[in-house]
TORKETI-249669 format. One record per atom (N, C-alpha, C): atom name; x, y, z; residue number from 1. Coordinates in nm, 4 decimals. Example, Ala and Ser with C-alpha at 12.3 -4.5 7.8 and 13.67 -1.06 7.14 Angstrom:
<N,<1.3190,-0.5690,0.7800>,1>
<CA,<1.2300,-0.4500,0.7800>,1>
<C,<1.3200,-0.3300,0.7800>,1>
<N,<1.2850,-0.2250,0.7080>,2>
<CA,<1.3670,-0.1060,0.7140>,2>
<C,<1.2900,0.0030,0.7870>,2>
***
This chain:
<N,<11.1824,1.1357,15.2068>,1>
<CA,<11.1616,1.2457,15.1149>,1>
<C,<11.2596,1.3562,15.1497>,1>
<N,<11.2851,1.4407,15.0567>,2>
<CA,<11.3780,1.5563,15.0811>,2>
<C,<11.3059,1.6679,15.0230>,2>
<N,<11.3509,1.7907,15.0625>,3>
<CA,<11.2878,1.9104,15.0043>,3>
<C,<11.3963,2.0134,14.9903>,3>
<N,<11.3629,2.1234,14.9307>,4>
<CA,<11.4576,2.2265,14.9172>,4>
<C,<11.5004,2.2863,15.0474>,4>
<N,<11.4190,2.2656,15.1553>,5>
<CA,<11.4481,2.3093,15.2764>,5>
<C,<11.5179,2.2119,15.3776>,5>
<N,<11.5387,2.0937,15.3143>,6>
<CA,<11.6022,1.9964,15.4023>,6>
<C,<11.7551,2.0258,15.4347>,6>
<N,<11.7963,1.9745,15.5346>,7>
<CA,<11.9322,1.9896,15.5638>,7>
<C,<12.0096,1.8436,15.5619>,7>
<N,<12.1311,1.8498,15.5208>,8>
<CA,<12.1986,1.7164,15.5042>,8>
<C,<12.2459,1.6760,15.6342>,8>
<N,<12.2363,1.5422,15.6695>,9>
<CA,<12.2805,1.4838,15.7856>,9>
<C,<12.4254,1.4374,15.7733>,9>
<N,<12.4690,1.4335,15.6425>,10>
<CA,<12.6078,1.4048,15.6225>,10>
<C,<12.6483,1.4727,15.4846>,10>
<N,<12.7425,1.5600,15.4883>,11>
<CA,<12.7907,1.6241,15.3782>,11>
<C,<12.8867,1.5392,15.2961>,11>
<N,<12.9053,1.5774,15.1651>,12>
<CA,<13.0016,1.5058,15.0943>,12>
<C,<13.1421,1.5333,15.1336>,12>
<N,<13.1620,1.6359,15.1981>,13>
<CA,<13.2989,1.6800,15.2602>,13>
<C,<13.3361,1.5799,15.3684>,13>
<N,<13.2318,1.5248,15.4433>,14>
<CA,<13.2610,1.4337,15.5502>,14>
<C,<13.2954,1.2898,15.5010>,14>
<N,<13.2861,1.2669,15.3697>,15>
<CA,<13.3106,1.1312,15.3082>,15>
<C,<13.4635,1.1076,15.3123>,15>
<N,<13.4920,0.9824,15.3057>,16>
<CA,<13.6402,0.9521,15.2930>,16>
<C,<13.6755,0.8880,15.1559>,16>
<N,<13.8023,0.9200,15.1044>,17>
<CA,<13.8301,0.8537,14.9745>,17>
<C,<13.8606,0.7032,15.0009>,17>
<N,<13.8220,0.6228,14.9027>,18>
<CA,<13.8641,0.4817,14.9029>,18>
<C,<14.0112,0.4702,14.8543>,18>
<N,<14.0476,0.3474,14.8512>,19>
<CA,<14.1882,0.3205,14.7972>,19>
<C,<14.2017,0.3592,14.6528>,19>
<N,<14.0925,0.3665,14.5855>,20>
<CA,<14.0963,0.4058,14.4323>,20>
<C,<14.0958,0.5616,14.4221>,20>
<N,<14.0786,0.6346,14.5362>,21>
<CA,<14.0702,0.7829,14.5286>,21>
<C,<13.9259,0.8228,14.5009>,21>
<N,<13.8309,0.7357,14.4943>,22>
<CA,<13.6932,0.7742,14.4761>,22>
<C,<13.6263,0.7896,14.6066>,22>
<N,<13.5504,0.8992,14.6251>,23>
<CA,<13.4778,0.9200,14.7473>,23>
<C,<13.3631,0.8016,14.7676>,23>
<N,<13.3382,0.7550,14.8751>,24>
<CA,<13.2305,0.6662,14.9042>,24>
<C,<13.1392,0.7253,15.0096>,24>
<N,<13.0069,0.7417,14.9745>,25>
<CA,<12.9199,0.8169,15.0499>,25>
<C,<12.8036,0.7177,15.1070>,25>
<N,<12.7817,0.7189,15.2284>,26>
<CA,<12.6727,0.6533,15.2948>,26>
<C,<12.5437,0.7108,15.2717>,26>
<N,<12.4435,0.6292,15.2481>,27>
<CA,<12.3025,0.6875,15.2261>,27>
<C,<12.2440,0.7576,15.3440>,27>
<N,<12.1723,0.8687,15.3264>,28>
<CA,<12.0955,0.9277,15.4377>,28>
<C,<11.9469,0.9315,15.3919>,28>
<N,<11.9196,0.9218,15.2516>,29>
<CA,<11.7749,0.9201,15.2097>,29>
<C,<11.7718,0.7993,15.1082>,29>
<N,<11.6488,0.7584,15.0898>,30>
<CA,<11.6242,0.6493,14.9817>,30>
<C,<11.5593,0.7131,14.8635>,30>
<N,<11.5824,0.6563,14.7462>,31>
<CA,<11.5127,0.7057,14.6293>,31>
<C,<11.6029,0.7660,14.5242>,31>
<N,<11.5529,0.7752,14.4058>,32>
<CA,<11.6255,0.8282,14.2989>,32>
<C,<11.5259,0.8957,14.2009>,32>
<N,<11.5814,0.9918,14.1312>,33>
<CA,<11.4906,1.0548,14.0224>,33>
<C,<11.5749,1.0654,13.8958>,33>
<N,<11.5032,1.0745,13.7831>,34>
<CA,<11.5643,1.0654,13.6599>,34>
<C,<11.6061,1.2030,13.6035>,34>
<N,<11.7321,1.2200,13.5533>,35>
<CA,<11.7728,1.3374,13.4830>,35>
<C,<11.7870,1.2973,13.3325>,35>
<N,<11.7210,1.3834,13.2535>,36>
<CA,<11.7266,1.3511,13.1149>,36>
<C,<11.8382,1.4210,13.0442>,36>
<N,<11.8072,1.4927,12.9360>,37>
<CA,<11.9044,1.5584,12.8526>,37>
<C,<11.9986,1.4448,12.8029>,37>
<N,<12.1356,1.4660,12.7937>,38>
<CA,<12.2315,1.3546,12.7441>,38>
<C,<12.2658,1.2626,12.8547>,38>
<N,<12.2282,1.2894,12.9827>,39>
<CA,<12.2546,1.2100,13.0862>,39>
<C,<12.1726,1.0785,13.0944>,39>
<N,<12.0381,1.0882,13.0853>,40>
<CA,<11.9554,0.9844,13.0809>,40>
<C,<11.9771,0.8702,13.1962>,40>
<N,<11.9862,0.9239,13.3162>,41>
<CA,<12.0277,0.8295,13.4243>,41>
<C,<11.9435,0.8766,13.5508>,41>
<N,<11.9350,0.7809,13.6388>,42>
<CA,<11.8686,0.8139,13.7730>,42>
<C,<11.9789,0.8595,13.8665>,42>
<N,<11.9416,0.9729,13.9299>,43>
<CA,<12.0317,1.0398,14.0250>,43>
<C,<11.9820,1.0049,14.1718>,43>
<N,<12.0629,0.9483,14.2614>,44>
<CA,<12.0080,0.9231,14.3954>,44>
<C,<11.9868,1.0559,14.4668>,44>
<N,<11.8862,1.0487,14.5549>,45>
<CA,<11.8564,1.1817,14.6201>,45>
<C,<11.9434,1.1809,14.7590>,45>
<N,<12.0051,1.0812,14.7883>,46>
<CA,<12.0885,1.0822,14.9173>,46>
<C,<12.1882,1.1880,14.9166>,46>
<N,<12.2098,1.2436,15.0246>,47>
<CA,<12.3086,1.3564,15.0549>,47>
<C,<12.2821,1.4745,14.9418>,47>
<N,<12.1624,1.4865,14.9086>,48>
<CA,<12.1230,1.6017,14.8160>,48>
<C,<12.1949,1.5910,14.6791>,48>
<N,<12.2386,1.4685,14.6443>,49>
<CA,<12.3126,1.4505,14.5124>,49>
<C,<12.2279,1.4995,14.3919>,49>
<N,<12.0976,1.4503,14.3918>,50>
<CA,<12.0156,1.4892,14.2716>,50>
<C,<12.0026,1.6495,14.2728>,50>
<N,<11.9746,1.7018,14.3897>,51>
<CA,<11.9567,1.8529,14.4076>,51>
<C,<12.0808,1.9170,14.3513>,51>
<N,<12.1996,1.8795,14.3985>,52>
<CA,<12.3176,1.9533,14.3574>,52>
<C,<12.3432,1.9354,14.2065>,52>
<N,<12.3319,1.8200,14.1514>,53>
<CA,<12.3664,1.7933,14.0105>,53>
<C,<12.2597,1.8641,13.9214>,53>
<N,<12.1355,1.8592,13.9517>,54>
<CA,<12.0398,1.9159,13.8718>,54>
<C,<12.0499,2.0655,13.8704>,54>
<N,<12.0870,2.1171,13.9865>,55>
<CA,<12.1084,2.2652,13.9931>,55>
<C,<12.2293,2.3072,13.9212>,55>
<N,<12.3362,2.2124,13.9160>,56>
<CA,<12.4535,2.2431,13.8359>,56>
<C,<12.4094,2.2515,13.6891>,56>
<N,<12.3238,2.1631,13.6451>,57>
<CA,<12.2825,2.1577,13.5035>,57>
<C,<12.1976,2.2779,13.4743>,57>
<N,<12.1089,2.3266,13.5685>,58>
<CA,<12.0401,2.4547,13.5482>,58>
<C,<12.1324,2.5675,13.5226>,58>
<N,<12.2526,2.5727,13.5997>,59>
<CA,<12.3538,2.6697,13.5803>,59>
<C,<12.4243,2.6559,13.4485>,59>
<N,<12.4526,2.5314,13.4162>,60>
<CA,<12.5247,2.4986,13.2960>,60>
<C,<12.4446,2.5441,13.1712>,60>
<N,<12.3162,2.5273,13.1719>,61>
<CA,<12.2281,2.5517,13.0559>,61>
<C,<12.1970,2.6960,13.0487>,61>
<N,<12.2491,2.7814,13.1502>,62>
<CA,<12.2159,2.9179,13.1371>,62>
<C,<12.3186,2.9747,13.0364>,62>
<N,<12.2654,3.0546,12.9363>,63>
<CA,<12.3509,3.0957,12.8328>,63>
<C,<12.4530,3.2012,12.8854>,63>
<N,<12.5700,3.2208,12.8233>,64>
<CA,<12.6730,3.3067,12.8801>,64>
<C,<12.6252,3.4570,12.8940>,64>
<N,<12.5389,3.5068,12.8024>,65>
<CA,<12.4978,3.6480,12.8141>,65>
<C,<12.4154,3.6683,12.9347>,65>
<N,<12.3812,3.5696,13.0141>,66>
<CA,<12.2970,3.5885,13.1339>,66>
<C,<12.3860,3.5775,13.2609>,66>
<N,<12.5142,3.5722,13.2364>,67>
<CA,<12.6135,3.5621,13.3497>,67>
<C,<12.7176,3.6755,13.3272>,67>
<N,<12.7666,3.7240,13.4435>,68>
<CA,<12.8771,3.8233,13.4426>,68>
<C,<13.0056,3.7453,13.4137>,68>
<N,<13.0147,3.6152,13.4638>,69>
<CA,<13.1385,3.5397,13.4524>,69>
<C,<13.1003,3.3969,13.4708>,69>
<N,<13.1753,3.3026,13.4220>,70>
<CA,<13.1559,3.1591,13.4512>,70>
<C,<13.2276,3.1249,13.5708>,70>
<N,<13.1697,3.0393,13.6568>,71>
<CA,<13.2329,2.9845,13.7787>,71>
<C,<13.3300,2.8797,13.7388>,71>
<N,<13.4322,2.8607,13.8166>,72>
<CA,<13.5291,2.7593,13.7911>,72>
<C,<13.4892,2.6105,13.8352>,72>
<N,<13.4399,2.5408,13.7374>,73>
<CA,<13.3770,2.4121,13.7645>,73>
<C,<13.4830,2.3004,13.7894>,73>
<N,<13.4531,2.2162,13.8944>,74>
<CA,<13.5339,2.0898,13.9116>,74>
<C,<13.4520,1.9825,13.9171>,74>
<N,<13.5207,1.8615,13.8978>,75>
<CA,<13.4389,1.7379,13.8932>,75>
<C,<13.5195,1.6429,13.9910>,75>
<N,<13.4434,1.5790,14.0868>,76>
<CA,<13.4991,1.4808,14.1755>,76>
<C,<13.4181,1.3540,14.1327>,76>
<N,<13.4860,1.2400,14.1521>,77>
<CA,<13.4203,1.1102,14.1347>,77>
<C,<13.3823,1.0630,14.2763>,77>
<N,<13.2464,1.0258,14.2789>,78>
<CA,<13.2009,0.9707,14.4087>,78>
<C,<13.1303,0.8379,14.3836>,78>
<N,<13.1115,0.7617,14.4820>,79>
<CA,<13.0183,0.6354,14.4759>,79>
<C,<12.9246,0.6479,14.5803>,79>
<N,<12.8061,0.6484,14.5445>,80>
<CA,<12.6876,0.6508,14.6383>,80>
<C,<12.6509,0.5082,14.6865>,80>
<N,<12.5459,0.4964,14.7589>,81>
<CA,<12.5043,0.3646,14.8099>,81>
<C,<12.4664,0.2674,14.7098>,81>
<N,<12.4327,0.3181,14.5722>,82>
<CA,<12.3984,0.2172,14.4711>,82>
<C,<12.5248,0.1509,14.4130>,82>
<N,<12.6428,0.2009,14.4583>,83>
<CA,<12.7745,0.1488,14.4087>,83>
<C,<12.8114,0.1881,14.2749>,83>
<N,<12.7409,0.2858,14.2146>,84>
<CA,<12.7728,0.3361,14.0803>,84>
<C,<12.8612,0.4537,14.0901>,84>
<N,<12.9752,0.4597,14.0167>,85>
<CA,<13.0627,0.5762,14.0246>,85>
<C,<12.9871,0.6904,13.9433>,85>
<N,<12.9975,0.8077,13.9991>,86>
<CA,<12.9361,0.9244,13.9398>,86>
<C,<13.0239,1.0503,13.9505>,86>
<N,<12.9925,1.1478,13.8760>,87>
<CA,<13.0608,1.2721,13.8873>,87>
<C,<12.9850,1.3629,13.9788>,87>
<N,<13.0610,1.4341,14.0699>,88>
<CA,<13.0015,1.5325,14.1565>,88>
<C,<13.0471,1.6683,14.1077>,88>
<N,<12.9559,1.7422,14.0398>,89>
<CA,<12.9967,1.8758,13.9891>,89>
<C,<12.9897,1.9779,14.1015>,89>
<N,<13.0975,2.0536,14.1124>,90>
<CA,<13.1156,2.1597,14.2121>,90>
<C,<13.1742,2.2885,14.1435>,90>
<N,<13.1859,2.3927,14.2208>,91>
<CA,<13.2623,2.5141,14.1654>,91>
<C,<13.3633,2.5547,14.2659>,91>
<N,<13.4648,2.6204,14.2320>,92>
<CA,<13.5781,2.6642,14.3338>,92>
<C,<13.5849,2.8198,14.3201>,92>
<N,<13.5872,2.8727,14.4490>,93>
<CA,<13.6104,3.0182,14.4605>,93>
<C,<13.7187,3.0292,14.5805>,93>
<N,<13.8289,3.0920,14.5362>,94>
<CA,<13.9445,3.1080,14.6359>,94>
<C,<13.9867,2.9803,14.7156>,94>
<N,<14.0027,2.8726,14.6388>,95>
<CA,<14.0410,2.7435,14.6999>,95>
<C,<13.9355,2.6799,14.7765>,95>
<N,<13.8208,2.7261,14.7759>,96>
<CA,<13.7129,2.6520,14.8503>,96>
<C,<13.6128,2.6006,14.7492>,96>
<N,<13.5640,2.4707,14.7597>,97>
<CA,<13.4767,2.4198,14.6737>,97>
<C,<13.3308,2.4187,14.7292>,97>
<N,<13.2352,2.4374,14.6427>,98>
<CA,<13.0972,2.4402,14.6789>,98>
<C,<13.0091,2.3658,14.5894>,98>
<N,<12.8932,2.3145,14.6366>,99>
<CA,<12.8035,2.2371,14.5602>,99>
<C,<12.7078,2.3545,14.5049>,99>
<N,<12.6344,2.3228,14.4080>,100>
<CA,<12.5304,2.4184,14.3613>,100>
<C,<12.4072,2.3800,14.4469>,100>
<N,<12.4059,2.4459,14.5707>,101>
<CA,<12.3128,2.4268,14.6753>,101>
<C,<12.2408,2.5516,14.7195>,101>
<N,<12.1107,2.5575,14.6998>,102>
<CA,<12.0279,2.6723,14.7474>,102>
<C,<12.0365,2.7044,14.8904>,102>
<N,<12.0623,2.5984,14.9719>,103>
<CA,<12.0593,2.6210,15.1147>,103>
<C,<12.2016,2.6500,15.1790>,103>
<N,<12.3002,2.6497,15.0969>,104>
<CA,<12.4331,2.6842,15.1389>,104>
<C,<12.4680,2.8283,15.1055>,104>
<N,<12.4493,2.9156,15.2054>,105>
<CA,<12.4341,3.0716,15.1884>,105>
<C,<12.5621,3.1160,15.1233>,105>
<N,<12.6846,3.0804,15.1674>,106>
<CA,<12.8025,3.1356,15.1206>,106>
<C,<12.8276,3.0958,14.9694>,106>
<N,<12.8024,2.9623,14.9445>,107>
<CA,<12.8229,2.9125,14.8046>,107>
<C,<12.7210,2.9776,14.7115>,107>
<N,<12.5872,2.9852,14.7538>,108>
<CA,<12.4909,3.0339,14.6748>,108>
<C,<12.5103,3.1823,14.6469>,108>
<N,<12.5714,3.2601,14.7403>,109>
<CA,<12.6041,3.3944,14.7204>,109>
<C,<12.7103,3.4145,14.6139>,109>
<N,<12.7985,3.3160,14.5960>,110>
<CA,<12.8886,3.3285,14.4883>,110>
<C,<12.8262,3.3081,14.3476>,110>
<N,<12.7290,3.2074,14.3484>,111>
<CA,<12.6591,3.1860,14.2223>,111>
<C,<12.5832,3.3150,14.1868>,111>
<N,<12.5081,3.3660,14.2817>,112>
<CA,<12.4260,3.4989,14.2535>,112>
<C,<12.5171,3.5983,14.1992>,112>
<N,<12.6399,3.6211,14.2603>,113>
<CA,<12.7400,3.7239,14.2139>,113>
<C,<12.7837,3.6999,14.0750>,113>
<N,<12.7713,3.5731,14.0282>,114>
<CA,<12.8252,3.5377,13.8990>,114>
<C,<12.7198,3.5683,13.7897>,114>
<N,<12.5944,3.5882,13.8304>,115>
<CA,<12.4915,3.6124,13.7285>,115>
<C,<12.4775,3.7486,13.6818>,115>
<N,<12.4198,3.7729,13.5712>,116>
<CA,<12.4250,3.9094,13.5074>,116>
<C,<12.3593,4.0161,13.5970>,116>
<N,<12.2383,3.9744,13.6641>,117>
<CA,<12.1719,4.0580,13.7502>,117>
<C,<12.0798,3.9731,13.8482>,117>
<N,<12.0187,4.0347,13.9350>,118>
<CA,<11.9379,3.9696,14.0312>,118>
<C,<11.8276,3.8806,13.9700>,118>
<N,<11.7672,3.9288,13.8595>,119>
<CA,<11.6619,3.8570,13.7896>,119>
<C,<11.7142,3.7257,13.7360>,119>
<N,<11.8309,3.7282,13.6754>,120>
<CA,<11.8923,3.6073,13.6277>,120>
<C,<11.9126,3.5075,13.7538>,120>
<N,<11.9642,3.5583,13.8599>,121>
<CA,<11.9943,3.4781,13.9781>,121>
<C,<11.8628,3.4169,14.0228>,121>
<N,<11.7531,3.4874,14.0253>,122>
<CA,<11.6304,3.4398,14.0653>,122>
<C,<11.5678,3.3271,13.9732>,122>
<N,<11.5925,3.3431,13.8473>,123>
<CA,<11.5528,3.2479,13.7367>,123>
<C,<11.6281,3.1211,13.7668>,123>
<N,<11.7639,3.1287,13.7909>,124>
<CA,<11.8424,3.0062,13.8206>,124>
<C,<11.7844,2.9388,13.9442>,124>
<N,<11.7566,3.0180,14.0489>,125>
<CA,<11.7037,2.9550,14.1740>,125>
<C,<11.5738,2.8837,14.1383>,125>
<N,<11.4880,2.9460,14.0527>,126>
<CA,<11.3613,2.8931,14.0166>,126>
<C,<11.3792,2.7555,13.9458>,126>
<N,<11.4755,2.7481,13.8545>,127>
<CA,<11.5158,2.6254,13.7880>,127>
<C,<11.5463,2.5164,13.8906>,127>
<N,<11.6409,2.5525,13.9734>,128>
<CA,<11.6864,2.4516,14.0799>,128>
<C,<11.5787,2.4080,14.1608>,128>
<N,<11.4854,2.4912,14.2024>,129>
<CA,<11.3660,2.4535,14.2778>,129>
<C,<11.2657,2.3653,14.2037>,129>
<N,<11.2488,2.3966,14.0745>,130>
<CA,<11.1597,2.3122,13.9874>,130>
<C,<11.2177,2.1706,13.9771>,130>
<N,<11.3441,2.1600,13.9692>,131>
<CA,<11.4085,2.0208,13.9628>,131>
<C,<11.3766,1.9413,14.0780>,131>
<N,<11.3917,2.0094,14.1997>,132>
<CA,<11.3576,1.9417,14.3235>,132>
<C,<11.2142,1.9065,14.3343>,132>
<N,<11.1204,2.0000,14.2915>,133>
<CA,<10.9815,1.9798,14.2879>,133>
<C,<10.9496,1.8539,14.1910>,133>
<N,<11.0129,1.8499,14.0912>,134>
<CA,<10.9894,1.7383,13.9874>,134>
<C,<11.0200,1.6165,14.0554>,134>
<N,<11.1329,1.6015,14.1287>,135>
<CA,<11.1697,1.4740,14.1869>,135>
<C,<11.0673,1.4384,14.2959>,135>
<N,<11.0335,1.5361,14.3749>,136>
<CA,<10.9439,1.5128,14.4878>,136>
<C,<10.8149,1.4644,14.4351>,136>
<N,<10.7664,1.5200,14.3307>,137>
<CA,<10.6365,1.4872,14.2691>,137>
<C,<10.6449,1.3365,14.2165>,137>
<N,<10.7554,1.3084,14.1529>,138>
<CA,<10.7726,1.1673,14.0923>,138>
<C,<10.7973,1.0671,14.2091>,138>
<N,<10.8468,1.1064,14.3093>,139>
<CA,<10.8657,1.0065,14.4204>,139>
<C,<10.7259,0.9779,14.4994>,139>
<N,<10.6449,1.0876,14.4992>,140>
<CA,<10.5122,1.0754,14.5700>,140>
<C,<10.4090,1.0047,14.4840>,140>
<N,<10.4189,1.0162,14.3609>,141>
<CA,<10.3042,0.9752,14.2713>,141>
<C,<10.3598,0.8757,14.1657>,141>
<N,<10.3582,0.7504,14.1891>,142>
<CA,<10.3891,0.6499,14.0834>,142>
<C,<10.2628,0.6376,13.9985>,142>
<N,<10.2823,0.6843,13.8651>,143>
<CA,<10.1704,0.6684,13.7787>,143>
<C,<10.1252,0.5299,13.7470>,143>
<N,<10.0004,0.5203,13.7155>,144>
<CA,<9.9521,0.3744,13.6784>,144>
<C,<10.0209,0.3166,13.5620>,144>
<N,<10.0663,0.4094,13.4755>,145>
<CA,<10.1428,0.3486,13.3587>,145>
<C,<10.2752,0.2902,13.3999>,145>
<N,<10.3460,0.3669,13.4944>,146>
<CA,<10.4769,0.3289,13.5508>,146>
<C,<10.4636,0.2010,13.6255>,146>
<N,<10.3579,0.1967,13.7203>,147>
<CA,<10.3426,0.0836,13.8016>,147>
<C,<10.3233,-0.0470,13.7215>,147>
<N,<10.2400,-0.0444,13.6205>,148>
<CA,<10.2119,-0.1532,13.5325>,148>
<C,<10.3403,-0.1973,13.4604>,148>
<N,<10.4029,-0.1047,13.4122>,149>
<CA,<10.5359,-0.1368,13.3504>,149>
<C,<10.6368,-0.1974,13.4348>,149>
<N,<10.6594,-0.1444,13.5635>,150>
<CA,<10.7580,-0.1932,13.6571>,150>
<C,<10.7211,-0.3338,13.6995>,150>
<N,<10.5914,-0.3606,13.7111>,151>
<CA,<10.5298,-0.4913,13.7649>,151>
<C,<10.5265,-0.5902,13.6469>,151>
<N,<10.5592,-0.5534,13.5249>,152>
<CA,<10.5607,-0.6459,13.4195>,152>
<C,<10.4112,-0.6755,13.3841>,152>
<N,<10.3214,-0.5999,13.4164>,153>
<CA,<10.1685,-0.6377,13.3751>,153>
<C,<10.1237,-0.5703,13.2587>,153>
<N,<10.2168,-0.5202,13.1781>,154>
<CA,<10.1849,-0.4463,13.0527>,154>
<C,<10.2912,-0.4625,12.9512>,154>
<N,<10.2601,-0.4734,12.8284>,155>
<CA,<10.3550,-0.4774,12.7245>,155>
<C,<10.3886,-0.3386,12.6667>,155>
<N,<10.3252,-0.2361,12.7110>,156>
<CA,<10.3385,-0.1089,12.6690>,156>
<C,<10.4898,-0.0547,12.7055>,156>
<N,<10.5428,0.0245,12.6151>,157>
<CA,<10.6704,0.0926,12.6525>,157>
<C,<10.6292,0.2231,12.7288>,157>
<N,<10.7195,0.2516,12.8148>,158>
<CA,<10.6951,0.3717,12.8991>,158>
<C,<10.8310,0.4655,12.8942>,158>
<N,<10.7967,0.5909,12.8739>,159>
<CA,<10.9107,0.6876,12.8914>,159>
<C,<10.8971,0.7294,13.0447>,159>
<N,<10.9978,0.7135,13.1148>,160>
<CA,<10.9863,0.7396,13.2640>,160>
<C,<10.9929,0.9046,13.2842>,160>
<N,<10.9251,0.9293,13.3969>,161>
<CA,<10.9192,1.0723,13.4481>,161>
<C,<11.0714,1.1193,13.4520>,161>
<N,<11.0923,1.2420,13.4040>,162>
<CA,<11.2266,1.2895,13.3825>,162>
<C,<11.2356,1.4417,13.3987>,162>
<N,<11.3351,1.4934,13.4618>,163>
<CA,<11.3683,1.6347,13.4525>,163>
<C,<11.4754,1.6450,13.3440>,163>
<N,<11.4469,1.7356,13.2581>,164>
<CA,<11.5427,1.7402,13.1328>,164>
<C,<11.6303,1.8608,13.1444>,164>
<N,<11.6342,1.9267,13.2632>,165>
<CA,<11.7212,2.0476,13.2741>,165>
<C,<11.6408,2.1734,13.2665>,165>
<N,<11.5229,2.1727,13.2122>,166>
<CA,<11.4263,2.2887,13.2103>,166>
<C,<11.2940,2.2599,13.2582>,166>
<N,<11.2461,2.1335,13.2294>,167>
<CA,<11.1052,2.0977,13.2483>,167>
<C,<11.0927,1.9637,13.3164>,167>
<N,<10.9854,1.9449,13.3766>,168>
<CA,<10.9507,1.8063,13.4356>,168>
<C,<10.8488,1.7376,13.3413>,168>
<N,<10.8941,1.6224,13.2915>,169>
<CA,<10.8029,1.5434,13.2108>,169>
<C,<10.7561,1.4310,13.2990>,169>
<N,<10.6252,1.3948,13.2941>,170>
<CA,<10.5702,1.2806,13.3663>,170>
<C,<10.5842,1.1558,13.2985>,170>
<N,<10.5734,1.0365,13.3699>,171>
<CA,<10.5608,0.9107,13.2911>,171>
<C,<10.4662,0.9182,13.1775>,171>
<N,<10.5157,0.8743,13.0681>,172>
<CA,<10.4259,0.8841,12.9442>,172>
<C,<10.4425,0.7461,12.8673>,172>
<N,<10.3235,0.7121,12.8085>,173>
<CA,<10.3298,0.5890,12.7295>,173>
<C,<10.4159,0.6200,12.6055>,173>
<N,<10.4932,0.5055,12.5634>,174>
<CA,<10.5719,0.5202,12.4452>,174>
<C,<10.4826,0.5671,12.3249>,174>
<N,<10.5527,0.6480,12.2467>,175>
<CA,<10.4757,0.6995,12.1334>,175>
<C,<10.3961,0.8227,12.1477>,175>
<N,<10.3595,0.8476,12.2760>,176>
<CA,<10.2785,0.9716,12.3029>,176>
<C,<10.3742,1.0889,12.2878>,176>
<N,<10.3152,1.2074,12.2620>,177>
<CA,<10.3946,1.3256,12.2546>,177>
<C,<10.3495,1.4177,12.3662>,177>
<N,<10.4427,1.4687,12.4393>,178>
<CA,<10.4114,1.5573,12.5463>,178>
<C,<10.4857,1.6913,12.5197>,178>
<N,<10.3994,1.8105,12.5238>,179>
<CA,<10.4618,1.9332,12.5061>,179>
<C,<10.4364,2.0260,12.6195>,179>
<N,<10.5283,2.1262,12.6408>,180>
<CA,<10.5223,2.2164,12.7491>,180>
<C,<10.5646,2.3503,12.6946>,180>
<N,<10.5151,2.4643,12.7580>,181>
<CA,<10.5670,2.5979,12.7236>,181>
<C,<10.7021,2.6058,12.7995>,181>
<N,<10.7867,2.6775,12.7413>,182>
<CA,<10.9134,2.7035,12.8065>,182>
<C,<10.8893,2.7832,12.9366>,182>
<N,<10.9540,2.7422,13.0445>,183>
<CA,<10.9415,2.8140,13.1705>,183>
<C,<10.9981,2.9517,13.1649>,183>
<N,<10.9646,3.0459,13.2551>,184>
<CA,<11.0111,3.1737,13.2544>,184>
<C,<11.1614,3.1803,13.2659>,184>
<N,<11.2236,3.0929,13.3325>,185>
<CA,<11.3687,3.0956,13.3475>,185>
<C,<11.4482,3.0562,13.2337>,185>
<N,<11.3801,3.0089,13.1208>,186>
<CA,<11.4378,2.9863,12.9941>,186>
<C,<11.4707,3.1086,12.9081>,186>
<N,<11.4112,3.2243,12.9531>,187>
<CA,<11.4237,3.3545,12.8784>,187>
<C,<11.5231,3.4523,12.9304>,187>
<N,<11.5762,3.5428,12.8648>,188>
<CA,<11.6515,3.6513,12.9075>,188>
<C,<11.5369,3.7545,12.9506>,188>
<N,<11.5484,3.8112,13.0662>,189>
<CA,<11.4387,3.9001,13.1179>,189>
<C,<11.3266,3.8242,13.1420>,189>
<N,<11.2113,3.8741,13.1212>,190>
<CA,<11.0807,3.8155,13.1418>,190>
<C,<11.0225,3.7760,13.0020>,190>
<N,<10.9538,3.6593,12.9864>,191>
<CA,<10.8929,3.6245,12.8609>,191>
<C,<10.7939,3.7241,12.8209>,191>
<N,<10.7932,3.7655,12.6860>,192>
<CA,<10.6972,3.8591,12.6374>,192>
<C,<10.5667,3.8015,12.6076>,192>
<N,<10.5609,3.6719,12.5713>,193>
<CA,<10.4429,3.6004,12.5319>,193>
<C,<10.3921,3.5051,12.6504>,193>
<N,<10.2610,3.4932,12.6557>,194>
<CA,<10.2140,3.3943,12.7468>,194>
<C,<10.1357,3.2918,12.6863>,194>
***
């Protein structure tokens, strides 16, 4: 398991490029969690990949009027233990690259500085923490619907548990509708209605 308070035993910077120029990263944790939106893919949790990428999407979905300025985003290609090439989204400040990592003080300080005010920075942090919480929840609790589907003991279709960039959706039977209130970090300022 991982948590927002975990530390990485191997950072992505410690990885070495392969002959193709793609970084190859050895696993430090097992498991993966699903990212929705247009990605619709499972992100490995090893080396905090899920954490970094979902936090990037929280930042990316933040409207421009809630930022003082946009960070300079870069994309690296990495291959994790599942062998699948992926993009590793980072940002650059003064020739130094950073992950969207709540635990990396210097990098997170740059992110906070880019936000319109401290309230917007807190809301971004809340979004990043909710993405982590969603993954932890889904790794701990395989739903009966999901278990039956994965074991092939049901013909029912299943929409897998997903973080969509704003909200955590549980495993849901196909055809069922799931609704949620928008989280506080979806609003400029504080939401007026509850």
